[in-house]
C-alpha positions in Angstrom: 119.7 60.6 127.8 117.6 63.1 129.8 114.1 63.0 131.1 112.0 66.2 131.2 110.0 65.9 134.4 107.9 69.1 133.6 106.2 67.5 130.6 104.3 64.8 132.5 105.1 61.2 133.1 107.6 59.5 130.8 108.4 55.8 130.6 111.8 56.6 129.0 114.6 54.9 130.9 112.6 52.1 132.5 113.5 48.6 131.4 110.9 46.8 129.3 110.5 43.1 128.4 112.9 43.6 125.4 115.5 44.9 127.9 115.4 42.0 130.4 116.3 38.5 129.2 117.8 35.2 130.1 120.9 34.0 128.3 122.1 30.4 128.0 125.4 29.7 126.4 125.5 33.3 125.1 122.1 33.1 123.4 118.9 35.0 124.4 116.5 32.2 125.3 113.6 34.2 127.0 112.4 37.7 127.6 111.1 38.7 131.0 108.4 41.2 131.7 109.5 42.2 135.3 111.9 41.3 138.0 112.4 41.8 141.7 115.9 41.4 143.2 117.0 41.0 146.8 120.6 41.1 147.7 121.7 40.0 151.2 125.0 39.6 153.0 125.7 37.8 156.2 128.2 39.7 158.4 129.5 38.9 161.8 131.4 40.6 164.6 134.8 39.5 165.8 135.2 39.6 169.5 138.4 39.6 171.5 138.9 38.2 175.0 138.5 40.9 177.6 137.0 43.5 175.2 133.4 44.7 175.8 132.9 45.8 172.2 133.7 43.8 169.0 137.1 44.6 167.6 136.0 44.2 164.0 133.2 43.1 161.7 133.7 40.7 158.8 131.5 40.8 155.7 130.3 37.5 154.3 129.5 36.9 150.6 126.6 38.6 148.9 123.6 36.5 147.9 121.4 37.5 144.9 117.9 36.1 144.8 115.8 37.4 141.8 112.2 36.7 141.0 111.2 36.9 137.4 107.6 37.3 136.2 106.1 36.4 132.9 108.9 34.7 131.0 108.4 34.2 127.2 110.8 31.8 125.5 112.2 33.1 122.2 111.0 31.3 119.0 114.6 29.9 118.5 114.7 28.6 122.1 111.3 26.9 121.6 112.6 25.3 118.4 115.7 24.1 120.3 113.5 22.5 122.9 114.1 24.9 125.8 113.0 23.5 129.1 113.0 25.9 132.1 113.2 23.0 134.5 116.5 21.8 132.9 118.2 25.2 132.8 121.4 25.7 134.8 124.4 28.0 134.7 122.5 30.8 132.8 122.6 34.6 133.0 120.1 37.3 133.6 120.7 40.5 131.6 119.0 43.8 132.6 119.6 46.8 130.3 119.2 50.2 132.0 119.6 53.6 130.3 123.3 54.0 131.4 124.4 50.5 132.1 123.8 46.8 131.8 123.5 44.6 134.9 124.4 40.9 134.4 123.7 38.2 137.0 125.7 35.1 136.0 126.1 31.5 137.0 122.4 31.4 137.9 120.4 28.4 139.1 116.7 28.4 139.5 115.3 27.7 143.0 111.5 27.9 142.3 109.3 27.8 139.3 105.6 28.6 139.5 103.1 28.3 136.7 99.6 29.8 136.9 97.2 28.8 134.2 93.6 29.9 133.6 91.3 29.0 130.8 91.5 31.6 128.1 94.6 33.3 129.5 98.2 32.9 128.7 100.3 30.9 131.2 102.3 33.1 133.6 105.5 31.7 135.0 107.4 33.0 137.9 110.9 31.8 138.2 113.1 32.5 141.2 116.8 32.2 140.7 119.9 32.5 142.7 123.0 34.1 141.0 126.6 33.7 142.0 127.9 36.9 140.4 126.6 40.4 139.7 128.4 42.9 137.5 127.7 46.1 135.7 129.0 47.3 132.4 128.6 50.6 130.7 126.3 50.7 127.7 
């Protein structure tokens, strides 16, 4: 897939809500309008007696914290009684033009619901994932 930058702005290649979803037990249970991911890693220096500089650095595990905005449960998930507050060990799938990013073994850490009269409920769900992997499309 190529994008022609000379013909103006093009949205081709950007994930849409149909390209970002939550999976539970291998089934798509909700689509997501947008996401924000922060990956961190705690590393530390190894010091040796008598040395002025560290002799090595050691990387700790990576931590993935993802905030999802505007989650919409699928009709089937609603019929099955999906409850975001009870979800655990689920996956987040993000389809990009050349690859699929999957965050697995997810647990939610924060759920926010904003409701206004005459507007749809907007939920923000913050999750922590144990694994991240990429697969070719």
